[in-house]
C-alpha positions as CSV (number, residue, x, y, z in Angstrom):
1,M,6.0,-29.4,24.2
2,I,5.6,-27.2,21.2
3,P,6.9,-23.9,22.6
4,L,5.2,-20.6,22.2
5,Y,8.5,-18.8,21.8
6,S,12.0,-19.8,20.7
7,V,15.4,-18.2,20.6
8,H,17.3,-18.2,17.3
9,I,21.1,-18.2,17.5
10,P,22.6,-19.2,14.2
11,Q,25.6,-21.5,14.0
12,G,28.9,-19.6,14.2
13,T,27.4,-16.8,16.4
14,A,29.7,-17.7,19.3
15,G,32.8,-17.4,17.1
16,T,31.6,-14.0,15.9
17,V,31.0,-12.7,19.4
18,E,34.4,-14.1,20.5
19,A,36.1,-12.1,17.7
20,V,34.3,-8.9,18.8
21,L,35.4,-9.5,22.4
22,K,39.0,-10.0,21.4
23,S,39.0,-6.9,19.2
24,G,38.9,-4.5,22.1
25,R,36.1,-2.5,20.4
26,I,33.0,-3.4,22.3
27,A,31.0,-0.3,23.1
28,G,30.3,0.8,19.5
29,G,31.6,0.6,16.0
30,E,31.2,-1.0,12.6
31,N,28.9,-3.8,13.7
32,V,26.4,-1.3,15.1
33,H,26.5,0.7,11.9
34,G,26.1,-2.4,9.8
35,F,23.2,-3.6,11.9
36,E,21.5,-0.2,11.5
37,Q,22.0,-0.4,7.7
38,K,20.4,-3.8,7.5
39,L,17.4,-2.5,9.5
40,K,17.1,0.5,7.2
41,E,16.9,-1.7,4.2
42,L,14.5,-4.2,5.8
43,I,12.1,-1.4,7.0
44,G,12.5,0.8,4.0
45,N,13.4,3.9,6.0
46,P,16.8,5.6,6.2
47,L,16.0,7.2,9.5
48,V,16.6,4.4,11.9
49,I,18.8,4.1,15.0
50,A,19.9,1.0,17.0
51,A,19.4,1.2,20.7
52,G,20.2,-0.7,23.8
53,E,16.7,-1.6,25.1
54,M,13.1,-1.3,24.1
55,S,11.5,0.4,27.2
56,A,14.3,3.0,27.3
57,S,13.7,3.7,23.7
58,I,10.0,4.3,24.3
59,A,10.9,6.6,27.1
60,M,13.3,8.4,24.8
61,C,10.6,8.8,22.2
62,L,8.1,10.1,24.8
63,Y,10.6,12.7,25.8
64,Q,11.2,13.6,22.2
65,A,7.5,13.9,21.7
66,G,7.5,16.6,24.5
67,V,6.2,14.5,27.4
68,R,7.2,15.9,30.7
69,P,6.2,15.3,34.4
70,G,2.4,15.7,34.9
71,D,1.6,15.4,31.2
72,D,-0.8,12.8,29.8
73,V,-0.1,9.9,27.4
74,V,-2.9,7.8,25.9
75,A,-2.4,4.0,25.6
76,C,-4.5,0.9,25.5
77,P,-4.3,-1.5,28.4
78,M,-3.9,-4.4,26.0
79,S,-0.2,-3.8,25.6
80,C,3.0,-5.2,26.8
81,L,4.0,-3.9,30.3
82,A,7.3,-2.8,28.7
83,T,5.3,-0.5,26.5
84,T,3.4,1.4,29.2
85,V,5.7,1.6,32.2
86,P,8.1,4.1,30.5
87,V,5.2,6.6,30.8
88,L,5.6,6.3,34.6
89,N,9.4,6.6,34.4
90,L,8.9,10.1,33.0
91,F,6.5,10.9,35.8
92,A,3.7,11.3,33.3
93,N,0.1,10.0,33.6
94,I,-1.6,7.3,31.5
95,Q,-5.1,7.9,30.1
96,W,-6.4,4.5,29.0
97,C,-8.4,4.0,25.9
98,D,-10.4,1.0,24.7
99,C,-9.4,-1.6,22.2
100,D,-11.4,-3.0,19.3
101,P,-12.3,-6.5,20.7
102,R,-12.1,-7.9,17.1
103,T,-8.4,-7.0,16.9
104,G,-7.0,-6.2,20.3
105,G,-5.8,-2.9,18.8
106,M,-6.5,0.7,19.9
107,D,-10.0,1.9,19.1
108,P,-9.7,5.4,17.4
109,V,-13.1,6.5,18.7
110,S,-12.1,5.7,22.3
111,L,-8.7,7.3,21.6
112,A,-10.4,10.6,20.7
113,S,-12.4,10.5,23.9
114,A,-9.3,9.8,26.1
115,I,-7.3,12.8,24.8
116,T,-7.1,15.6,27.3
117,P,-5.6,19.2,27.1
118,R,-2.4,17.8,28.7
119,T,-2.0,14.9,26.2
120,K,1.4,15.0,24.6
121,A,1.7,11.6,23.0
122,V,-0.2,8.4,22.0
123,I,1.4,4.9,22.2
124,A,-0.2,2.4,19.8
125,F,0.7,-1.3,20.3
126,H,0.7,-3.8,17.4
127,W,-0.7,-7.0,19.1
128,A,1.1,-10.2,18.3
129,G,2.5,-9.0,15.1
130,N,-0.8,-7.8,13.6
131,P,-0.6,-4.3,12.2
132,L,-3.1,-1.8,13.6
133,D,-5.4,0.0,11.3
134,L,-3.1,3.0,11.4
135,D,-4.8,5.7,9.3
136,P,-7.7,6.4,11.8
137,I,-5.2,6.6,14.6
138,Y,-3.0,9.0,12.7
139,E,-6.0,11.1,11.8
140,V,-7.2,11.4,15.4
141,A,-3.8,12.3,16.8
142,G,-2.7,14.4,13.8
143,A,-5.8,16.6,14.0
144,R,-4.7,17.5,17.5
145,G,-1.0,17.8,16.8
146,I,-0.2,14.8,19.0
147,P,2.7,12.5,18.0
148,V,2.2,8.8,17.7
149,I,4.7,6.3,19.0
150,E,4.1,2.8,17.7
151,D,5.3,-0.3,19.6
152,A,6.2,-2.7,16.9
153,S,8.1,-5.0,19.2
154,E,6.2,-8.1,18.1
155,A,5.8,-6.9,14.5
156,L,9.2,-6.8,12.7
157,G,8.4,-7.3,9.0
158,A,4.7,-6.7,9.2
159,E,3.1,-4.4,6.5
160,Y,0.3,-1.9,6.4
161,K,-1.0,-0.8,3.0
162,G,2.1,-2.2,1.2
163,K,4.7,-0.6,3.5
164,K,6.7,-2.1,6.3
165,L,5.9,-0.9,9.8
166,G,8.5,1.8,10.5
167,S,7.9,3.4,7.1
168,T,4.2,4.2,7.2
169,G,4.5,7.8,8.4
170,A,4.5,7.4,12.2
171,D,6.5,9.9,14.2
172,F,8.3,7.1,16.1
173,V,8.2,3.3,15.7
174,V,10.0,1.1,18.3
175,F,11.2,-2.5,17.6
176,S,12.5,-4.9,20.2
177,F,15.2,-7.5,19.8
178,Y,14.6,-9.3,23.1
179,P,15.5,-13.1,22.9
180,N,12.0,-14.3,22.0
181,K,11.4,-11.9,19.1
182,H,11.8,-12.6,15.4
183,L,15.4,-11.2,15.5
184,T,17.4,-11.0,18.7
185,T,20.4,-9.1,19.8
186,I,20.1,-10.7,23.3
187,E,18.8,-7.3,24.5
188,G,18.3,-4.4,22.1
189,A,15.9,-2.2,20.2
190,A,15.6,0.1,17.2
191,V,13.6,3.2,16.5
192,S,12.5,4.6,13.1
193,F,11.5,8.2,12.6
194,R,9.5,10.4,10.3
195,S,11.5,13.5,11.0
196,R,15.2,13.8,10.2
197,E,15.5,16.3,13.0
198,Q,14.1,13.8,15.5
199,W,16.4,11.1,14.1
200,E,19.5,13.4,14.5
201,K,18.4,14.2,18.1
202,A,17.9,10.6,19.0
203,R,21.4,9.7,17.9
204,W,22.8,11.9,20.7
205,L,20.1,11.3,23.3
206,R,20.7,7.5,23.3
207,R,24.2,8.2,24.7
208,Y,23.7,10.8,27.5
209,G,23.1,13.6,25.0
210,I,26.7,13.5,23.9
211,H,27.4,15.0,20.4
212,A,29.9,12.4,19.3
213,P,31.6,14.2,16.4
214,T,32.7,17.1,18.7
215,F,32.9,15.4,22.1
216,R,36.7,14.7,21.9
217,C,39.5,16.8,20.5
218,D,41.8,15.4,17.8
219,D,44.2,14.2,20.5
220,G,41.4,12.1,22.0
221,E,40.9,14.4,25.1
222,L,37.5,15.5,26.1
223,N,36.5,18.7,24.4
224,P,35.3,21.4,26.9
225,E,33.7,23.3,24.1
226,S,31.3,20.4,23.3
227,D,28.3,21.1,25.3
228,I,25.6,18.7,26.4
229,R,22.4,20.7,26.3
230,E,19.9,17.9,27.0
231,A,20.5,14.9,29.3
232,G,20.0,11.7,27.5
233,W,20.0,8.0,28.2
234,N,22.5,5.1,28.4
235,N,20.6,3.5,25.5
236,S,23.1,2.7,22.8
237,M,23.7,-0.8,21.3
238,N,27.1,-2.4,21.8
239,Q,29.2,-4.2,19.3
240,V,28.5,-7.7,20.8
241,S,24.7,-7.3,20.6
242,A,25.0,-5.9,17.0
243,S,27.1,-8.9,16.0
244,V,24.5,-11.3,17.3
245,G,21.8,-9.4,15.4
246,L,23.8,-9.2,12.1
247,A,24.3,-13.0,12.1
248,Q,20.5,-13.4,11.9
249,F,19.8,-11.5,8.8
250,E,21.0,-14.3,6.6
251,D,17.9,-16.4,7.3
252,L,15.6,-13.8,8.7
253,G,13.6,-13.7,5.4
254,S,13.0,-17.5,5.4
255,R,12.0,-17.5,9.1
256,L,9.5,-14.6,8.6
257,L,8.0,-16.6,5.7
258,A,7.7,-19.7,7.9
259,C,5.8,-17.6,10.5
260,R,3.5,-16.3,7.8
261,R,3.0,-19.9,6.4
262,N,1.9,-21.1,9.8
263,G,-0.3,-18.1,10.5
264,E,-2.1,-18.4,7.1
265,F,-2.6,-22.2,7.7
266,Y,-4.3,-21.4,11.0
267,D,-6.4,-18.8,9.2
268,R,-7.6,-21.4,6.8
269,C,-8.1,-24.2,9.2
270,L,-9.7,-22.3,12.2
271,S,-12.0,-20.0,10.2
272,G,-15.6,-20.8,11.0
273,V,-14.9,-23.2,13.9
274,S,-17.8,-22.9,16.3
275,G,-16.9,-21.1,19.6
276,L,-13.7,-19.6,18.2
277,T,-13.3,-16.1,16.6
278,L,-10.3,-15.1,14.5
279,L,-8.9,-11.6,14.8
280,D,-9.7,-9.1,12.1
281,R,-6.8,-7.4,10.3
282,P,-6.8,-4.2,8.2
283,P,-7.2,-4.7,4.5
284,D,-4.0,-4.7,2.5
285,S,-1.9,-5.6,5.5
286,R,0.4,-8.5,6.4
287,S,0.9,-9.8,9.9
288,A,4.4,-10.8,11.2
289,Y,2.7,-13.6,13.1
290,W,4.8,-13.4,16.2
291,V,2.2,-15.6,17.9
292,Y,-1.2,-16.6,16.6
293,T,-4.0,-15.1,18.7
294,F,-7.7,-15.9,18.6
295,L,-10.7,-15.4,20.8
296,V,-12.5,-18.3,22.4
297,R,-15.2,-19.0,25.0
298,D,-14.0,-20.8,28.1
299,R,-10.5,-19.7,27.3
300,D,-8.8,-20.9,30.5
301,R,-10.1,-24.5,30.0
302,L,-8.9,-24.7,26.4
303,M,-5.5,-23.2,27.4
304,S,-5.1,-25.9,30.1
305,E,-6.1,-28.6,27.6
306,L,-3.6,-27.4,25.1
307,K,-0.8,-27.3,27.7
308,S,-1.7,-30.8,28.8
309,S,-1.5,-31.9,25.2
310,G,2.1,-30.6,24.9
311,I,1.2,-27.3,23.2
312,Q,2.2,-24.1,25.0
313,A,-0.7,-21.6,24.8
314,S,-0.9,-18.4,26.7
315,K,-2.7,-15.1,27.3
316,V,0.6,-13.4,26.5
317,H,-0.3,-10.1,28.0
318,L,-2.6,-9.0,30.9
319,R,-4.5,-5.8,30.7
320,N,-2.1,-3.3,32.1
321,D,-4.5,-1.2,34.0
322,I,-4.8,-3.9,36.7
323,Y,-1.3,-3.2,37.9
324,G,-1.0,-1.1,41.0
325,C,1.9,1.0,39.7
326,F,-0.4,2.9,37.4
327,G,-2.8,3.8,40.2
328,T,-5.9,3.7,38.0
329,G,-7.5,0.4,38.7
330,A,-9.2,-1.5,35.9
331,A,-10.9,1.1,33.6
332,D,-14.4,0.6,32.4
333,L,-13.5,-0.4,28.8
334,P,-15.9,-2.9,27.3
335,G,-13.6,-3.9,24.4
336,V,-10.7,-4.5,26.8
337,R,-12.9,-6.5,29.0
338,E,-14.1,-8.7,26.3
339,F,-10.7,-9.2,24.6
340,S,-8.8,-9.9,27.8
341,A,-11.4,-12.5,28.9
342,R,-11.2,-14.4,25.6
343,T,-7.8,-14.0,24.1
344,L,-5.5,-17.0,23.6
345,S,-2.3,-17.4,21.6
346,I,-0.7,-20.5,20.1
347,P,2.8,-21.2,18.7
348,C,3.3,-19.8,15.2
349,G,7.0,-19.3,14.8
350,W,9.6,-20.7,12.3
351,W,10.2,-23.7,14.7
352,V,6.6,-24.9,14.2
353,T,6.7,-27.5,11.5
354,P,3.8,-28.3,9.2
355,E,3.2,-31.4,11.3
356,D,3.2,-29.4,14.5
357,A,0.7,-26.9,13.0
358,E,-1.6,-29.7,12.0
359,R,-1.4,-31.3,15.4
360,I,-2.2,-27.9,17.0
361,V,-5.2,-27.4,14.8
362,Q,-6.5,-30.9,15.4
363,T,-6.0,-30.6,19.2
364,I,-8.0,-27.3,19.2
365,M,-10.8,-28.7,17.3
366,A,-11.0,-31.8,19.5
367,K,-10.9,-29.8,22.8
368,I,-12.9,-26.7,22.1
């Protein structure tokens, strides 16, 4: 079976982790700082924090955006569940907007219609590593003074208009380092910021709201004069996770290139195939090709045929508005309805060899 996802753990990682465990410094330290520095260089933004988990990071960004119980947040149902559930964790309400069925990404016209007087944030999801067309979303939200939180959990290294996601001007951009992502820390996340003030605030919010430089006296005792004015999260990255992540930077560039090589091969080979529609991407953008998504008639049949042929294919995400926890039911969104009925994703990662990619293409063309 050619897997849809793979976990990359470089040789020598176990020894690195063992050294951290034996050091006695596990909760935080130089590995976390080093990991943050590598991310800053990769993204092209000095305002980055490492964090413990992606959904907690989205919740933290929602809080920093001003979301409080009873407020509204606009999101598209074609997102990861980990993207949208944090809205409920803050006791806020989701207002669903439509997607562009040609991309799976948020439709800015529908976004404008979904905004209410109580809307405090917009969550924009980059589907399968493909950058959204961000400028229209920034324009709609910006005209109303509403912060944009981008979920780039599947899009590390993707570019929009020549800039890496995380440095395009969004208020908050969240990355995930879950095991099946381009880079893993076993469990972990990062957030990039536009505002230095928000970046500074997040550094304390990720650890209960503690102001680390003043929290302890010179003798190591807790400082009663160091106040905690806003309660934060237990959302800091530890030394073990950071050491796993640091070990992956050595070959991250070559693995991202391999994903792009495979994605561009599919672009060439599957373009124009009858019954199959490739996703549109914004001009002057580059996908991270986490998986390769296309639209196809009779999706479930082709998915079954591919699995029977030893190729793991998947819908990846279901439209989130069908889940009872949101209490909305399936919204009347024609773009979401079309995209969710036809979307299918195939393996595209660094583990997919040129021979694998050729076999995948030939199988699709024979079975479609």
